[in-house]
C-alpha positions in Angstrom: 30.0 -11.2 46.2 31.9 -12.9 43.3 31.1 -11.2 40.0 33.5 -13.2 37.9 30.7 -15.3 36.4 29.0 -12.2 35.2 32.1 -11.1 33.2 32.3 -14.6 31.8 28.7 -14.4 30.5 28.9 -10.8 29.3 31.4 -11.5 26.5 29.4 -14.2 24.6 26.1 -12.3 25.1 27.6 -9.1 23.7 29.0 -11.1 20.7 25.5 -12.5 20.0 23.9 -9.1 20.1 26.6 -7.6 17.8 26.2 -10.4 15.3 22.4 -9.9 15.1 22.9 -6.2 14.8 25.3 -6.5 11.9 23.2 -9.1 10.2 20.2 -6.8 10.3 21.9 -3.8 8.6 24.0 -5.7 6.1 23.5 -5.0 2.5 20.8 -2.4 2.7 22.8 0.4 1.1 23.9 -1.7 -1.9 20.4 -2.2 -3.3 19.1 1.3 -2.8 22.0 3.0 -4.7 21.3 3.8 -8.3 23.7 2.7 -11.0 25.3 5.6 -12.9 24.5 5.9 -16.6 27.1 5.4 -19.2 26.6 8.9 -20.5 27.2 10.3 -17.0 30.4 8.4 -16.6 31.6 9.4 -20.1 30.9 13.1 -19.3 32.8 12.8 -16.0 35.7 11.1 -17.7 35.9 13.8 -20.3 35.8 16.5 -17.6 38.7 14.7 -15.8 40.7 14.5 -19.0 40.2 18.2 -19.6 41.3 19.0 -16.0 44.3 16.7 -16.5 45.4 18.5 -19.7 45.0 21.9 -18.0 47.1 20.8 -15.1 49.7 19.4 -17.4 49.8 22.7 -19.4 50.1 24.6 -16.1 52.9 22.4 -14.9 54.8 22.7 -18.2 54.5 26.5 -18.0 55.9 26.5 -14.5 58.8 24.2 -15.4 59.7 26.1 -18.6 
């Protein structure tokens, strides 16, 4: 039995199923994620600056 026609049909059919699957799940995570508040971002930035200064001081003490 010649199955080459089946292989020829499987590729386009799989592509169609994959396209519908990607379209159904596209964009759902972007709308449900909350936007961070400016105060939260400012606090995180200040914490990172403090960590940066501490690491800089540690590095200077090692080098000196």
